[in-house]
Backbone bond lengths (Angstrom), bond angles and torsions (degrees), N, CA, C in turn:
res aa  C-N    CA-C-N  psi(-1)  N-CA   C-N-CA  omega(-1)  CA-C   N-CA-C  phi
1 X - - - 1.406 - - 1.500 114.72 -
2 X 1.312 119.21 157.84 1.414 121.61 -171.55 1.549 114.70 -68.94
3 X 1.298 115.65 -24.07 1.456 115.29 -176.04 1.541 111.81 -100.00
4 X 1.328 114.47 13.70 1.442 117.86 172.24 1.488 114.87 91.28
5 X 1.360 116.46 -8.49 1.473 119.84 176.28 1.505 110.83 -84.58
6 X 1.339 114.42 161.26 1.472 119.83 -177.75 1.507 110.99 -76.30
7 X 1.380 115.10 136.67 1.489 118.61 174.87 1.479 110.21 -99.90
8 X 1.322 115.84 142.63 1.499 119.68 -178.54 1.545 106.15 -140.55
9 X 1.302 110.12 165.54 1.447 124.32 161.54 1.485 107.61 -87.16
10 X 1.351 120.71 114.99 1.447 120.91 179.13 1.520 107.74 -92.00
11 X 1.314 113.39 118.24 1.525 122.10 -172.58 1.498 105.81 -99.92
12 X 1.362 116.83 105.00 1.455 119.49 -174.31 1.542 109.05 -120.21
13 X 1.335 116.08 162.26 1.491 119.41 -166.75 1.541 111.34 -133.99
14 X 1.314 114.28 166.28 1.436 128.11 173.32 1.584 114.24 57.06
15 X 1.235 119.53 52.08 1.467 119.15 -177.13 1.476 111.83 -73.39
16 X 1.330 121.23 -27.69 1.436 121.94 -177.77 1.495 114.05 -65.85
17 X 1.329 119.17 -27.22 1.389 122.65 -173.33 1.553 113.76 -115.94
18 X 1.302 117.47 -18.57 1.443 121.59 178.88 1.538 108.77 61.83
19 X 1.348 118.24 157.92 1.534 122.70 -3.57 1.498 110.68 -74.09
20 X 1.317 116.22 166.44 1.477 121.75 177.80 1.485 107.93 -85.42
21 X 1.285 118.25 119.03 1.475 123.25 -176.05 1.517 110.62 -119.16
22 X 1.367 115.07 136.97 1.404 117.80 177.22 1.505 110.99 -81.96
23 X 1.370 114.61 129.74 1.459 117.82 -176.04 1.542 111.08 -104.46
24 X 1.340 117.11 -24.71 1.482 117.63 178.38 1.519 108.38 -169.07
25 X 1.375 111.24 171.62 1.541 117.16 175.09 1.540 105.07 -127.12
26 X 1.339 113.44 147.42 1.468 119.45 -179.59 1.503 108.84 -125.53
27 X 1.304 116.64 140.89 1.450 121.31 172.23 1.532 109.18 -130.65
28 X 1.315 118.70 -141.99 1.442 122.90 -173.97 1.542 115.52 -80.85
29 X 1.318 117.49 -130.07 1.439 123.89 -165.30 1.591 109.89 -62.00
30 X 1.262 117.94 -46.60 1.478 119.32 -175.59 1.533 110.20 -113.25
31 X 1.305 116.84 26.09 1.464 119.73 179.94 1.532 112.44 81.79
32 X 1.366 114.16 8.81 1.444 119.78 173.86 1.533 111.93 -70.99
33 X 1.309 120.20 160.43 1.427 124.13 177.70 1.518 112.53 -66.68
34 X 1.308 113.22 150.60 1.435 122.77 170.71 1.566 110.66 -68.73
35 X 1.317 115.06 140.59 1.468 117.02 179.83 1.560 114.14 -72.36
36 X 1.343 114.76 -29.02 1.387 122.58 -177.84 1.577 110.31 -117.71
37 X 1.331 116.44 174.84 1.453 122.14 177.40 1.512 109.47 -57.88
38 X 1.325 118.66 141.12 1.409 125.39 172.60 1.597 107.47 -76.60
39 X 1.309 116.06 113.60 1.430 121.06 -172.86 1.493 115.88 -91.03
40 X 1.397 117.08 -26.49 1.424 121.91 -175.82 1.475 110.76 -155.80
41 X 1.316 118.69 145.48 1.443 126.03 175.76 1.490 111.89 -138.09
42 X 1.354 116.31 142.41 1.505 117.76 177.07 1.459 108.85 -150.52
43 X 1.338 118.59 132.98 1.401 127.05 167.45 1.524 110.31 -78.47
44 X 1.354 115.62 145.01 1.497 117.56 167.51 1.467 107.32 -71.81
45 X 1.344 117.32 162.07 1.447 121.14 -176.39 1.517 113.63 -60.98
46 X 1.344 118.56 -29.89 1.482 119.77 175.06 1.476 115.54 -85.78
47 X 1.365 113.78 -3.48 1.487 117.92 175.40 1.509 113.39 80.43
48 X 1.307 118.85 -0.70 1.499 120.42 -174.79 1.532 116.49 -86.07
49 X 1.415 112.97 -14.05 1.422 118.96 -179.29 1.518 109.50 -128.76
50 X 1.314 117.59 141.53 1.472 123.12 174.46 1.570 105.59 -118.70
51 X 1.300 115.13 126.02 1.430 119.78 171.49 1.509 108.57 -104.84
52 X 1.366 116.44 145.41 1.453 118.78 174.21 1.567 108.29 -151.50
53 X 1.277 115.17 158.46 1.455 124.58 178.80 1.478 109.58 -130.53
54 X 1.336 120.20 154.11 1.447 122.58 175.48 1.546 110.79 -140.10
55 X 1.282 110.90 163.39 1.493 118.59 -177.19 1.526 107.64 163.75
56 X 1.330 115.05 -167.36 1.433 121.80 176.16 1.553 108.22 -98.82
57 X 1.346 113.21 135.64 1.430 118.38 -179.11 1.523 113.01 -63.00
58 X 1.391 115.03 -11.70 1.504 121.68 178.74 1.486 112.19 -105.71
59 X 1.366 114.54 14.07 1.439 118.61 172.27 1.489 116.55 95.46
60 X 1.299 119.42 -6.98 1.470 122.42 178.12 1.495 111.80 -91.54
61 X 1.299 115.40 -147.09 1.485 118.92 -175.33 1.485 113.63 84.13
62 X 1.356 112.23 167.36 1.440 116.21 -175.84 1.492 117.05 -94.39
63 X 1.367 114.65 -13.66 1.393 120.65 -166.54 1.513 112.95 -106.69
64 X 1.366 115.85 129.05 1.473 121.62 175.89 1.529 109.35 -126.79
65 X 1.326 114.67 23.84 1.471 124.17 -172.88 1.509 112.41 -94.58
66 X 1.303 121.37 142.78 1.478 124.79 164.10 1.486 107.07 -104.24
67 X 1.368 115.32 128.39 1.474 119.76 179.37 1.509 111.79 -106.94
68 X 1.369 115.88 140.80 1.460 120.36 173.19 1.511 106.54 -113.79
69 X 1.291 115.20 128.31 1.452 120.53 -179.75 1.529 113.59 -130.25
70 X 1.312 118.54 148.16 1.450 122.79 -177.74 1.603 105.86 -80.40
71 X 1.375 112.58 132.30 1.459 116.72 174.84 1.473 113.42 -79.00
72 X 1.335 117.49 -17.82 1.462 125.09 178.67 1.490 111.93 -75.16
73 X 1.305 116.55 -34.61 1.409 125.37 179.90 1.530 112.55 -134.02
74 X 1.329 119.25 81.50 1.448 120.89 -170.43 1.496 113.43 -61.37
75 X 1.370 120.04 -21.21 1.436 120.51 179.45 1.493 113.55 -88.54
76 X 1.329 119.35 -0.72 1.385 124.45 176.22 1.507 111.55 -61.92
77 X 1.379 119.37 143.23 1.441 123.31 -177.66 1.542 107.53 -59.64
78 X 1.368 114.78 134.60 1.450 118.74 -177.26 1.532 111.97 -78.48
79 X 1.276 116.97 163.75 1.484 123.87 174.19 1.523 109.48 -109.73
80 X 1.310 115.42 132.21 1.416 118.97 -172.75 1.498 115.58 -108.78
81 X 1.362 119.02 138.84 1.434 123.86 178.64 1.548 103.69 -109.15
82 X 1.386 113.02 115.11 1.412 120.38 -170.08 1.605 109.91 -112.99
83 X 1.297 119.25 134.08 1.420 117.99 176.49 1.532 112.33 165.62
84 X 1.353 116.36 -35.37 1.467 118.30 179.29 1.496 111.52 -66.37
85 X 1.325 116.23 148.93 1.455 120.45 179.81 1.546 113.20 -107.39
86 X 1.316 114.99 15.57 1.496 122.42 178.22 1.525 109.10 -152.74
87 X 1.309 116.45 172.22 1.434 121.75 179.11 1.606 107.73 -59.00
88 X 1.379 109.49 140.03 1.499 119.41 -179.82 1.509 106.83 -91.58
89 X 1.297 117.39 112.06 1.464 123.67 -173.37 1.507 112.85 -85.96
90 X 1.385 120.04 -24.70 1.405 121.75 -173.04 1.500 111.59 -156.48
91 X 1.326 116.64 142.46 1.443 121.35 175.91 1.511 109.37 -140.44
92 X 1.294 117.32 159.36 1.467 123.24 178.51 1.574 110.66 -162.40
93 X 1.340 114.34 138.32 1.443 120.40 174.34 1.524 111.99 -81.11
94 X 1.348 115.60 147.50 1.472 120.60 168.45 1.522 107.98 -67.44
95 X 1.370 117.97 158.03 1.445 120.64 179.12 1.527 114.52 -57.19
96 X 1.330 118.08 -30.18 1.440 121.77 179.17 1.524 113.30 -85.66
97 X 1.292 115.37 -6.48 1.531 118.97 179.16 1.471 116.95 79.58
98 X 1.324 119.48 -3.85 1.429 121.71 -173.54 1.553 112.23 -85.72
99 X 1.327 119.34 -17.67 1.406 123.37 -174.45 1.583 109.02 -128.19
100 X 1.379 115.84 142.86 1.418 121.77 171.52 1.490 107.47 -120.49
101 X 1.392 115.94 132.07 1.487 119.32 173.90 1.489 107.95 -103.85
102 X 1.356 117.22 145.55 1.468 122.91 179.32 1.551 109.29 -136.35
103 X 1.306 114.48 142.77 1.467 118.87 176.60 1.559 109.19 -126.33
104 X 1.290 113.74 141.48 1.504 119.54 -162.93 1.567 112.51 -133.48
105 X 1.295 110.60 164.74 1.497 120.51 172.77 1.541 111.28 -69.81
106 X 1.339 116.35 -12.88 1.452 120.44 174.74 1.575 113.71 -77.52
107 X 1.315 117.08 4.91 1.485 127.30 179.14 1.520 112.02 74.89
108 X 1.292 118.81 10.84 1.493 120.73 -178.29 1.529 113.23 -112.78
109 X 1.288 112.50 159.11 1.478 122.94 170.25 1.481 107.10 -121.26
110 X 1.391 113.48 132.91 1.456 119.04 -178.56 1.482 110.32 -122.93
111 X 1.360 115.13 150.20 1.463 122.69 179.84 1.516 107.00 -121.82
112 X 1.383 114.45 120.48 1.472 123.37 -170.70 1.535 110.52 -115.01
113 X 1.371 114.58 138.03 1.385 117.59 171.76 1.585 106.60 -81.31
114 X 1.320 112.99 128.21 1.459 117.73 -177.28 1.543 112.56 -70.46
115 X 1.333 112.54 -29.55 1.501 118.90 -178.93 1.498 113.01 -73.91
116 X 1.387 116.31 -43.89 1.483 119.68 -171.44 1.540 108.78 -103.01
117 X 1.367 120.95 -8.03 1.457 124.45 179.03 1.520 110.20 63.49
118 X 1.336 120.81 24.25 1.388 122.59 179.90 1.555 110.82 -121.60
119 X 1.330 114.40 161.26 1.477 119.19 -177.61 1.527 110.34 -72.92
120 X 1.374 116.17 130.08 1.434 117.02 179.18 1.499 115.73 -72.72
121 X 1.334 116.25 -32.76 1.485 123.14 178.54 1.496 108.86 -142.28
122 X 1.334 121.66 167.68 1.454 123.07 179.29 1.578 107.90 -60.51
123 X 1.341 114.36 158.57 1.462 115.68 179.73 1.571 113.66 -56.76
124 X 1.306 114.95 145.16 1.426 120.11 178.84 1.516 109.53 -87.64
125 X 1.322 113.86 120.30 1.515 118.36 -175.18 1.553 109.73 -122.27
126 X 1.258 113.68 148.05 1.449 120.44 -173.12 1.510 113.34 167.41
127 X 1.333 115.18 -42.18 1.466 120.36 175.03 1.521 107.91 -68.64
128 X 1.343 112.60 141.29 1.510 120.72 -176.63 1.482 113.67 -94.22
129 X 1.351 115.71 -9.83 1.504 122.10 175.32 1.564 105.66 -138.26
130 X 1.346 111.74 -174.86 1.425 121.02 -173.52 1.572 113.22 -53.26
131 X 1.260 115.62 140.30 1.500 123.11 173.30 1.483 109.14 -86.66
132 X 1.313 117.05 110.79 1.485 119.55 -171.57 1.524 112.02 -96.00
133 X 1.342 120.18 -20.15 1.445 121.03 -178.82 1.540 111.26 -157.34
134 X 1.310 113.83 141.67 1.439 123.21 175.27 1.507 113.68 -129.37
135 X 1.309 118.64 150.01 1.466 118.69 177.26 1.530 110.38 -154.35
136 X 1.310 116.65 141.01 1.525 121.55 172.44 1.496 110.86 -85.54
137 X 1.313 114.80 143.18 1.467 119.53 169.76 1.527 109.67 -70.55
138 X 1.391 118.63 154.19 1.433 118.75 -177.29 1.514 116.82 -58.83
139 X 1.358 118.31 -24.41 1.436 121.76 177.40 1.562 111.87 -86.55
140 X 1.383 118.12 -5.70 1.394 123.58 179.60 1.534 117.42 73.14
141 X 1.340 115.04 10.04 1.487 117.86 -177.12 1.575 111.28 -92.68
142 X 1.311 116.73 -20.86 1.421 119.42 -173.32 1.519 110.92 -127.04
143 X 1.327 114.91 145.70 1.477 120.86 173.25 1.549 108.20 -117.25
144 X 1.301 117.63 130.42 1.428 121.43 174.92 1.549 107.48 -104.74
145 X 1.305 117.37 140.07 1.477 122.52 176.73 1.436 111.52 -135.14
146 X 1.337 115.65 144.92 1.506 123.61 174.98 1.439 111.22 -120.34
147 X 1.284 120.37 154.51 1.455 124.52 -166.75 1.518 113.77 -148.18
148 X 1.345 114.71 158.72 1.497 119.04 172.22 1.512 110.76 -69.80
149 X 1.387 120.95 -2.93 1.455 119.66 173.94 1.544 109.40 -86.54
150 X 1.384 116.61 8.26 1.509 123.06 171.68 1.514 109.87 78.64
151 X 1.250 120.65 8.75 1.437 121.39 179.38 1.555 113.58 -109.19
152 X 1.324 115.24 154.67 1.469 122.90 165.38 1.543 107.55 -112.46
153 X 1.304 116.84 133.13 1.466 121.15 179.89 1.509 110.94 -127.25
154 X 1.326 113.94 148.70 1.455 123.38 -179.85 1.525 112.26 -114.84
155 X 1.308 117.10 130.29 1.433 122.20 -169.92 1.580 108.89 -124.91
156 X 1.315 115.73 147.71 1.448 122.04 170.24 1.527 108.29 -71.87
157 X 1.299 118.21 118.61 1.446 122.17 -174.88 1.479 114.66 -69.65
158 X 1.331 119.41 -11.70 1.400 123.03 -179.63 1.604 111.16 -96.50
159 X 1.335 112.22 -45.70 1.473 117.27 -176.63 1.533 114.11 -97.45
160 X 1.345 118.50 -19.22 1.469 122.82 -174.53 1.515 114.28 76.34
161 X 1.337 115.96 11.75 1.470 115.71 -177.45 1.584 107.28 -94.17
162 X 1.347 114.82 150.53 1.457 120.48 179.74 1.544 111.20 -59.68
163 X 1.287 116.43 138.75 1.459 119.57 178.84 1.530 109.93 -89.69
164 X 1.338 119.02 -38.01 1.438 120.92 -179.11 1.526 107.14 -140.62
165 X 1.326 116.42 177.02 1.462 119.81 171.99 1.512 110.78 -67.40
166 X 1.361 119.62 154.80 1.437 119.84 178.26 1.519 115.80 -57.65
167 X 1.347 114.88 146.36 1.478 120.98 179.19 1.541 105.64 -93.83
168 X 1.276 117.49 117.65 1.469 124.23 -162.32 1.526 119.08 -120.31
169 X 1.302 118.10 20.32 1.479 121.60 -172.61 1.524 111.73 -78.64
170 X 1.320 120.40 -27.49 1.448 117.82 -179.68 1.505 112.37 -67.31
171 X 1.331 116.65 148.21 1.443 123.11 -175.70 1.509 114.26 -103.59
172 X 1.382 117.38 2.99 1.425 122.72 179.24 1.509 107.71 -153.16
173 X 1.348 117.88 178.41 1.426 124.02 -176.41 1.528 112.56 -45.86
174 X 1.291 117.99 138.92 1.485 121.96 173.82 1.523 107.46 -92.64
175 X 1.389 113.69 124.93 1.468 120.71 -171.32 1.514 112.88 -106.92
176 X 1.386 116.99 -22.95 1.457 121.35 -173.78 1.473 110.97 -150.25
177 X 1.364 115.29 141.31 1.468 123.95 176.96 1.493 108.40 -143.60
178 X 1.338 115.86 134.64 1.467 119.32 176.40 1.522 109.83 -144.96
179 X 1.348 117.75 148.20 1.442 124.20 169.24 1.498 109.47 -92.53
180 X 1.345 116.53 146.33 1.455 121.72 170.95 1.567 105.02 -70.92
181 X 1.370 114.66 153.86 1.447 116.70 -178.19 1.525 116.81 -59.10
182 X 1.311 117.39 -24.07 1.480 121.29 178.39 1.575 109.40 -90.18
183 X 1.338 119.35 -0.92 1.365 121.14 176.10 1.529 119.92 78.83
184 X 1.300 116.92 -0.24 1.419 123.57 -174.51 1.525 114.00 -83.35
185 X 1.368 114.88 -27.09 1.492 117.34 -173.54 1.525 109.19 -122.38
186 X 1.361 114.73 143.83 1.463 118.38 168.30 1.524 104.05 -117.45
187 X 1.331 114.50 132.10 1.442 120.53 172.73 1.498 109.63 -107.74
188 X 1.315 117.21 140.71 1.522 120.23 177.87 1.477 111.62 -133.29
189 X 1.297 116.67 140.85 1.492 121.46 178.35 1.498 110.66 -121.94
190 X 1.296 115.11 150.82 1.513 118.80 -170.46 1.480 111.47 -142.44
191 X 1.365 114.53 167.48 1.488 124.18 173.02 1.516 106.03 -65.56
192 X 1.314 120.95 -13.81 1.513 119.46 -178.81 1.526 111.27 -79.00
193 X 1.391 116.27 6.70 1.440 124.78 176.96 1.530 114.28 72.50
194 X 1.320 117.29 24.38 1.443 120.38 -176.59 1.480 111.51 -130.64
195 X 1.343 115.65 156.06 1.452 124.08 170.07 1.553 106.63 -114.50
196 X 1.287 115.89 130.23 1.495 123.27 174.79 1.477 111.48 -109.91
197 X 1.328 119.37 143.48 1.410 124.55 179.08 1.564 107.66 -114.71
198 X 1.392 114.02 127.91 1.507 118.29 -172.63 1.500 108.03 -122.93
199 X 1.285 114.87 153.80 1.468 122.79 169.07 1.544 109.46 -78.40
200 X 1.353 116.66 115.95 1.428 119.17 -169.39 1.573 112.52 -66.94
201 X 1.342 116.37 -22.93 1.488 120.38 -178.93 1.505 110.97 -79.58
202 X 1.315 116.04 -41.02 1.483 119.80 -176.14 1.511 118.56 -102.48
203 X 1.330 113.98 -22.55 1.494 118.45 -174.71 1.518 112.89 82.96
204 X 1.324 118.56 3.29 1.441 120.69 -179.49 1.522 111.05 -85.97
205 X 1.300 119.58 151.96 1.418 121.56 178.26 1.537 110.12 -69.35
206 X 1.340 113.42 136.34 1.448 123.58 176.26 1.520 109.45 -84.37
207 X 1.294 115.97 -35.76 1.464 121.24 179.14 1.548 108.24 -124.45
208 X 1.309 117.86 121.80 1.485 123.00 179.51 1.470 111.33 -68.03
209 X 1.361 117.29 -34.30 1.499 120.12 -179.91 1.499 110.44 -88.87
210 X 1.336 117.35 124.39 1.463 120.79 -178.70 1.518 110.87 -72.72
211 X 1.328 117.21 154.16 1.454 124.66 173.60 1.548 107.19 -85.92
212 X 1.294 115.92 122.54 1.500 118.11 -165.42 1.579 110.42 -106.17
213 X 1.325 113.40 136.00 1.475 124.13 170.23 1.523 108.43 -110.99
214 X 1.357 116.16 172.96 1.464 120.68 176.05 1.538 113.22 -92.43
215 X 1.347 116.00 -0.48 1.447 120.38 -176.93 1.500 108.82 -158.35
216 X 1.309 117.40 -179.95 1.540 120.22 179.50 1.446 112.91 -54.45
217 X 1.301 116.64 137.13 1.426 123.66 175.47 1.513 111.36 -87.83
218 X 1.279 119.01 115.22 1.425 123.66 -166.95 1.547 117.53 -101.40
219 X 1.337 115.56 -25.42 1.500 121.22 -178.00 1.523 109.61 -155.73
220 X 1.321 115.59 152.29 1.473 122.74 -178.44 1.531 110.16 -138.37
221 X 1.276 114.04 151.24 1.547 118.65 172.24 1.524 105.92 -154.65
222 X 1.331 112.80 149.86 1.518 120.87 178.82 1.520 106.78 -122.34
223 X 1.331 115.59 141.48 1.452 121.30 179.62 1.551 112.87 -63.19
224 X 1.307 119.50 154.86 1.479 122.17 175.92 1.581 111.62 -55.07
225 X 1.316 115.44 -33.24 1.468 118.42 -178.14 1.516 112.75 -86.47
226 X 1.288 116.36 5.77 1.513 126.91 177.74 1.520 110.75 52.75
227 X 1.338 117.82 37.42 1.451 121.82 177.15 1.491 112.31 -104.22
228 X 1.355 119.21 -28.84 1.472 121.87 -171.65 1.488 110.71 -127.75
229 X 1.293 117.03 138.26 1.443 126.99 172.93 1.534 110.26 -110.15
230 X 1.338 114.78 129.90 1.473 118.29 171.08 1.529 110.37 -106.19
231 X 1.323 117.29 133.96 1.455 121.57 -177.67 1.561 108.83 -126.74
232 X 1.292 117.97 119.81 1.453 121.86 -177.52 1.566 107.67 -101.69
233 X 1.332 114.00 153.21 1.469 120.10 -172.23 1.484 111.97 -144.84
234 X 1.348 111.84 170.33 1.470 120.38 171.57 1.506 112.29 -75.00
235 X 1.266 121.82 -5.04 1.481 121.45 -166.60 1.499 120.22 -72.08
236 X 1.314 130.81 -24.64 1.462 129.56 4.23 1.576 110.85 -114.04
237 X 1.322 116.52 94.62 1.475 120.28 -172.06 1.463 108.17 -131.68
238 X 1.337 115.58 161.81 1.453 125.38 169.97 1.512 107.24 -114.21
239 X 1.281 121.80 120.93 1.459 122.99 176.61 1.542 108.44 -107.86
240 X 1.299 115.93 137.19 1.447 125.42 -179.53 1.572 108.24 -106.08
241 X 1.366 113.52 133.08 1.462 119.50 -177.59 1.503 108.47 -123.30
242 X 1.323 117.62 138.69 1.461 124.51 169.79 1.550 108.95 -80.30
243 X 1.319 117.94 112.81 1.437 120.16 -175.35 1.521 114.49 -67.57
244 X 1.311 116.88 -13.69 1.477 119.60 175.13 1.466 112.76 -84.52
245 X 1.345 118.89 -13.96 1.453 123.57 178.37 1.486 106.67 -157.29
246 X 1.330 115.69 96.41 1.510 122.98 -172.40 1.551 110.94 -96.37
247 X 1.340 118.04 18.38 1.461 121.84 -179.78 1.509 111.68 -59.89
248 X 1.357 117.39 -32.48 1.445 118.40 176.41 1.557 106.37 -156.91
249 X 1.321 114.01 158.67 1.525 118.23 177.73 1.502 108.82 -70.76
250 X 1.371 114.75 150.87 1.474 119.93 -177.26 1.515 111.57 -100.61
251 X 1.365 120.21 -16.07 1.458 119.99 178.37 1.480 108.24 -158.05
252 X 1.366 113.89 153.03 1.435 121.57 177.89 1.535 109.99 -128.49
253 X 1.339 115.15 128.28 1.474 120.94 -179.42 1.583 104.72 -111.89
254 X 1.351 113.08 115.59 1.502 116.33 -170.98 1.486 112.10 -133.80
255 X 1.347 117.59 36.92 1.496 120.48 177.37 1.571 113.54 -85.33
256 X 1.280 118.69 -16.67 1.475 119.20 177.59 1.521 108.68 -70.83
257 X 1.388 112.15 155.83 1.448 117.54 -174.46 1.544 108.92 -115.48
258 X 1.308 117.09 2.63 1.456 123.61 179.75 1.522 109.69 -144.07
259 X 1.371 119.33 171.78 1.456 121.60 -179.80 1.583 111.38 -51.90
260 X 1.297 114.40 138.30 1.466 121.35 178.62 1.510 108.84 -92.85
261 X 1.328 116.58 118.32 1.439 122.10 -175.96 1.555 116.71 -103.84
262 X 1.337 116.14 -12.03 1.410 121.56 179.32 1.464 114.06 -142.49
263 X 1.320 119.67 140.57 1.440 123.68 172.47 1.515 111.14 -148.59
264 X 1.298 120.40 136.72 1.427 121.88 -179.73 1.550 111.47 -154.39
265 X 1.314 115.39 131.61 1.487 121.32 177.19 1.582 109.08 -69.42
266 X 1.332 117.48 134.37 1.428 124.58 171.76 1.612 107.98 -93.48
267 X 1.271 114.22 -42.15 1.487 121.99 174.61 1.541 104.57 -142.27
268 X 1.331 114.66 -173.51 1.466 118.50 176.75 1.498 112.39 -65.85
269 X 1.349 117.62 -21.62 1.453 119.99 -178.15 1.555 115.91 -115.99
270 X 1.296 115.97 -1.72 1.483 121.19 -177.65 1.478 111.31 -120.75
271 X 1.296 118.33 133.35 1.461 120.04 -176.84 1.565 108.49 -136.93
272 X 1.297 117.28 144.14 1.466 121.78 175.40 1.474 110.38 -108.19
273 X 1.357 115.47 150.32 1.508 118.30 175.66 1.520 107.54 -144.89
274 X 1.334 114.51 155.12 1.461 120.01 172.01 1.506 109.90 -136.30
275 X 1.353 116.87 156.50 1.417 121.42 -169.69 1.498 115.49 -145.35
276 X 1.322 114.84 170.31 1.451 121.58 172.46 1.536 113.37 -69.62
277 X 1.361 114.08 -8.88 1.469 117.88 174.23 1.564 113.25 -82.02
278 X 1.350 114.56 5.90 1.469 120.00 177.32 1.535 115.91 76.55
279 X 1.384 115.79 11.17 1.429 122.80 -175.43 1.523 111.33 -107.28
280 X 1.367 118.13 136.18 1.424 123.13 166.40 1.533 106.56 -109.02
281 X 1.309 115.77 121.87 1.462 118.20 -173.16 1.500 109.40 -120.61
282 X 1.372 117.46 148.75 1.424 124.99 174.02 1.490 107.85 -116.44
283 X 1.333 115.44 125.45 1.435 122.12 -176.36 1.526 111.88 -109.29
284 X 1.300 121.34 141.98 1.424 125.91 172.64 1.573 103.13 -108.33
285 X 1.315 115.04 113.32 1.437 119.69 -174.98 1.523 113.46 -75.37
286 X 1.314 118.46 -3.88 1.473 124.12 169.19 1.481 111.16 -79.15
287 X 1.359 116.29 -10.99 1.489 121.84 177.82 1.533 106.38 -121.75
288 X 1.304 120.73 86.49 1.481 124.03 -171.04 1.513 112.56 -45.24
289 X 1.324 115.47 127.09 1.457 125.85 171.59 1.564 111.13 59.55
290 X 1.348 116.37 31.12 1.448 118.94 179.87 1.558 109.75 -119.31
291 X 1.299 115.18 122.72 1.415 115.52 172.88 1.578 109.94 -90.46
292 X 1.321 115.12 139.77 1.528 119.04 -170.13 1.527 108.96 -106.56
293 X 1.351 118.40 -7.31 1.469 121.73 176.35 1.484 108.83 -157.77
294 X 1.338 117.29 154.59 1.433 122.07 -175.82 1.509 110.32 -149.30
295 X 1.352 115.65 144.14 1.462 122.28 170.51 1.546 107.70 -125.33
296 X 1.280 117.47 132.20 1.485 122.41 -177.48 1.516 108.38 -110.74
297 X 1.378 113.83 113.56 1.480 119.03 177.68 1.491 111.53 -89.94
298 X 1.357 117.51 161.49 1.450 120.74 179.08 1.559 112.58 -75.39
299 X 1.268 118.22 -15.86 1.438 125.26 -176.96 1.504 112.77 -134.59
300 X 1.350 118.78 153.37 1.461 119.22 179.02 1.504 113.14 -53.69
301 X 1.346 118.15 144.56 1.449 123.55 -178.21 1.485 109.78 -100.86
302 X 1.352 116.15 133.88 1.484 122.78 -173.00 1.505 114.02 -107.45
303 X 1.330 118.55 -20.91 1.443 118.25 -172.28 1.559 107.42 -161.48
304 X 1.324 115.52 163.14 1.462 116.84 173.76 1.513 108.35 -153.94
305 X 1.396 115.93 158.30 1.442 121.84 169.83 1.556 106.78 -145.00
306 X 1.347 111.82 139.59 1.476 114.51 179.04 1.535 112.09 -114.49
307 X 1.373 113.65 143.88 1.507 117.87 176.46 1.499 104.84 -148.42
308 X 1.372 115.80 125.43 1.430 125.36 174.01 1.496 112.38 56.33
309 X 1.310 121.79 -98.86 1.499 122.83 175.25 1.501 109.46 -121.66
310 X 1.308 120.94 22.03 1.453 122.55 -178.15 1.530 109.82 -126.25
311 X 1.300 111.06 153.50 1.520 118.22 176.91 1.555 107.04 -133.63
312 X 1.312 115.33 137.77 1.439 120.50 171.81 1.551 107.90 -112.71
313 X 1.302 118.02 130.87 1.387 122.78 -178.50 1.527 109.79 -132.71
314 X 1.322 117.01 127.59 1.457 122.66 -178.07 1.542 110.09 -94.38
315 X 1.403 114.16 139.90 1.429 116.82 -179.51 1.514 113.69 -113.64
316 X 1.293 115.60 174.12 1.503 120.61 -174.50 1.490 112.76 -75.18
């Protein structure tokens, strides 16, 4: 971390029912802390492995490693994925859990075999600046990536070849990309303070009018029923949008005191968020703007991922 304190993945449990309790901390090879901020965390689909990466959010830092750790034995020696030449900003597991995708400040995207810890194919190149976010489609066939070059790109997850021409509407760095659970929609968020909705098959905009925030859009999530989009921002608010009518947002969550860097739906009515204010909050959308559980970390929280009844949150 930049302030000299140790950075960890905070592994916390039972968010559906509260309270949110920390069960363990994870670091690098021997459970030690990461030297830089934890930039991304991801549970494997079966929940038995947690992947995380660390570095500086501005591209510096000493670490360009992706770590794989057992959730059943947090102190077990971690497995390292080595190859990137810059901080790894984003990671995601394939739906079958056999592959991990990573995007880096070295402008590349890499596909890793979780079993062998080796790259499945040569690095995927095309972005002209840092890759800030990567995501698998629900069927595992497509990877979406967003970059500081202001584009979103879609890639064949088997061959690494581009599926379509780059999606170029954003006017500033792309900070967040997510697929809808049915795979039909891609949502992207940018430093240009907008969210764009794309047709995942064609790469064309579904909505010509962008969804507007007052600051950079840092994280996105879509409900399992594909009706609601949550967009987190530096402002520091979370806006909720009805995907059937995006003319205006339907709810605002504004209890965080610092930029919101992570948001993820637990159910259609429950959403988690983490922030630079060091808080991990659980919201019940049936109670407008009310958090029903909270976890307070000793350092600012930069990312989160939810699985079953557990949450992993990375700190600075």
